[in-house]
C-alpha positions in Angstrom: 4.2 -0.9 8.9 3.1 2.7 8.7 6.5 3.8 7.3 6.4 1.4 4.4 5.1 3.5 1.6 5.7 1.9 -1.8 4.5 3.4 -5.0 4.5 2.1 -8.6 7.1 4.7 -9.4 9.4 3.5 -6.6 9.0 -0.1 -7.7 9.8 0.9 -11.3 12.9 2.8 -10.2 14.1 -0.1 -8.1 13.4 -2.8 -10.8 17.0 -3.7 -11.5 17.8 -4.2 -7.8 14.5 -6.1 -7.3 15.3 -8.4 -10.2 18.8 -9.0 -8.8 17.3 -10.0 -5.4 14.8 -12.2 -7.0 17.5 -14.0 -8.9 19.9 -14.3 -6.0 20.5 -17.6 -4.2 18.1 -16.5 -1.4 15.5 -15.3 -3.9 15.6 -18.6 -5.8 15.2 -20.5 -2.5 12.3 -18.5 -1.4 10.6 -19.0 -4.8 11.1 -22.8 -4.3 9.6 -22.5 -0.8 6.6 -20.6 -2.1 5.8 -23.4 -4.5 5.6 -21.3 -7.7 2.4 -22.7 -9.3 0.7 -23.3 -6.0 1.1 -19.6 -4.9 0.0 -18.4 -8.4 -3.1 -20.5 -8.2 -3.9 -19.3 -4.7 -3.5 -15.7 -5.9 -5.9 -16.4 -8.9 -8.4 -17.9 -6.5 -8.0 -15.0 -4.0 -6.9 -17.5 -1.3 -5.3 -15.0 1.0 -4.9 -17.6 3.8 -2.9 -19.9 1.5 -0.7 -17.0 0.4 -0.1 -15.9 4.0 0.7 -19.4 5.1 3.2 -19.9 2.4 4.8 -16.5 3.1 5.0 -17.2 6.8 6.7 -20.5 6.2 9.2 -19.0 3.7 10.0 -16.0 6.0 10.8 -18.3 8.9 13.8 -19.7 7.0 17.2 -18.0 7.0 17.0 -17.3 3.3 13.5 -15.8 3.7 14.5 -13.6 6.6 17.6 -12.3 4.7 15.6 -11.6 1.6 12.9 -9.8 3.6 15.5 -7.6 5.3 17.2 -6.8 1.9 13.8 -5.9 0.5 13.0 -3.7 3.5 16.3 -1.8 3.1 16.0 -1.5 -0.6 12.5 0.0 -0.5 13.1 2.5 2.3 
């Protein structure tokens, strides 16, 4: 995605909207699908394959797809 340029400043400016998405019904469902502690431990280990697999699974759901689209629109 060459047009997907996200800076720290952009994330900071969008923080309220990002938090709203994270706490939405879809956001909560995706958190559940990602397995919380499992994904955190994978990140600490640097296990990119486990993170990618969890994201692929979550994004294949209706909630994950909706959340991804909302994030994409928000961060344009």
